[in-house]
C-alpha positions as CSV (number, residue, x, y, z in Angstrom):
1,Q,0.0,0.0,0.0
2,V,1.5,3.3,-1.1
3,Q,1.0,6.1,1.3
4,L,1.5,9.9,0.8
5,V,1.7,12.3,3.6
6,E,1.6,16.1,3.2
7,S,3.1,18.6,5.6
8,G,4.0,22.3,5.9
9,G,0.7,24.0,5.5
10,G,-0.3,27.0,7.6
11,L,-1.6,30.5,7.8
12,V,0.3,33.2,5.8
13,Q,-0.4,36.8,4.6
14,P,-0.8,37.8,1.0
15,G,2.5,38.1,-0.7
16,D,4.2,35.6,1.6
17,S,5.9,32.3,0.6
18,L,5.4,28.8,1.9
19,R,6.8,25.4,1.1
20,I,4.8,22.3,1.5
21,S,6.1,18.8,1.3
22,C,4.8,15.3,0.5
23,T,6.6,12.1,1.4
24,C,5.8,8.9,-0.4
25,S,6.2,5.3,0.9
26,A,6.6,3.7,-2.6
27,R,9.7,1.6,-3.0
28,T,10.0,2.8,-6.6
29,F,9.3,6.5,-6.0
30,S,11.6,7.6,-8.8
31,G,9.3,5.9,-11.2
32,Y,6.2,7.9,-10.1
33,A,4.6,11.0,-11.6
34,M,3.7,13.3,-8.8
35,A,1.3,16.2,-8.6
36,W,-0.3,18.7,-6.3
37,F,-4.1,19.4,-6.4
38,R,-6.0,21.8,-4.3
39,Q,-9.6,22.2,-3.2
40,A,-11.3,25.3,-1.8
41,P,-14.6,25.1,0.1
42,G,-17.5,24.6,-2.3
43,K,-15.3,24.1,-5.3
44,E,-14.0,21.2,-7.3
45,R,-10.5,19.8,-6.8
46,E,-8.2,21.3,-9.3
47,F,-4.7,20.6,-10.7
48,V,-2.0,22.8,-9.4
49,A,1.4,21.4,-10.5
50,G,2.9,18.1,-11.6
51,I,6.4,16.6,-12.0
52,A,7.2,13.6,-14.1
53,R,9.7,10.9,-13.4
54,S,11.9,12.6,-15.9
55,G,11.8,15.9,-14.0
56,S,9.5,17.6,-16.6
57,V,7.0,19.9,-14.9
58,D,3.6,21.3,-15.6
59,Y,1.6,24.1,-13.9
60,A,-1.9,25.4,-13.9
61,N,-2.0,28.9,-15.4
62,S,-3.2,30.3,-12.1
63,V,0.1,29.5,-10.4
64,K,2.6,29.6,-13.2
65,G,5.5,31.9,-12.4
66,R,4.6,31.8,-8.7
67,F,4.8,28.1,-7.7
68,T,7.7,25.7,-8.2
69,I,7.3,21.9,-7.9
70,S,10.4,19.8,-7.3
71,R,11.3,16.3,-6.2
72,D,14.1,14.7,-4.2
73,N,14.1,11.0,-5.1
74,A,16.6,10.2,-2.4
75,K,14.1,11.4,0.2
76,N,11.0,10.1,-1.5
77,T,9.7,13.6,-1.3
78,V,8.0,16.1,-3.6
79,Y,7.8,19.8,-2.8
80,L,5.7,22.8,-3.7
81,Q,7.3,26.1,-3.2
82,M,4.6,28.8,-3.2
83,S,5.5,32.4,-3.6
84,T,3.6,35.7,-3.9
85,L,0.6,33.9,-2.3
86,K,-2.9,35.3,-2.9
87,A,-6.1,34.9,-1.0
88,E,-7.3,32.8,-4.0
89,D,-4.7,30.2,-3.2
90,T,-6.4,29.3,0.1
91,A,-7.3,25.6,-0.1
92,V,-6.5,22.2,1.1
93,Y,-3.6,21.0,-0.9
94,Y,-3.4,17.3,-1.8
95,C,-0.4,15.3,-3.0
96,A,-1.1,12.7,-5.7
97,G,1.0,10.0,-7.3
98,A,1.0,7.4,-10.1
99,F,3.4,4.9,-11.3
100,S,3.6,6.4,-14.8
101,I,5.9,7.9,-17.3
102,T,3.5,10.7,-18.1
103,L,1.9,13.5,-16.2
104,S,-1.8,14.2,-16.0
105,R,-3.9,17.2,-15.0
106,S,-6.8,14.9,-14.1
107,E,-7.6,13.3,-10.8
108,Q,-8.2,10.1,-12.7
109,G,-4.5,10.0,-13.6
110,Y,-3.5,9.3,-10.0
111,A,-4.0,6.2,-8.0
112,Y,-2.6,7.4,-4.7
113,W,-3.5,10.4,-2.6
114,G,-2.5,12.1,0.6
115,Q,-4.7,13.4,3.4
116,G,-4.2,17.1,2.5
117,T,-2.6,20.1,4.2
118,Q,-4.4,23.4,4.8
119,V,-3.0,26.5,3.3
120,T,-4.7,29.7,4.3
121,V,-3.7,33.1,2.8
122,S,-5.3,35.9,4.7
123,S,-4.5,39.4,6.1
């Protein structure tokens, strides 16, 4: 059973930065495509960023230029560095993974999910 655990969420002010992390228990983590999704109250879960096993990355337009996804295969960890945070970024952020060569922007592309970490951007 592959388990993903997010950490690092919290309360920040608009314009601040925050880094959240996700650790994965998979024995073959380096072979996984990893992604971050988020869900605000009353809204659908949406794709935020993804990183392929090759290191290729993909971002939602709403976060492009502000967020950076990265991975450390030696630590079985994927990160999301969030900068210039806005109130609209407030959501529960979920880590997702799939043993796949390719990235997907769809929830259906990921078999494994974390429990989520709350990020609140408010003044």
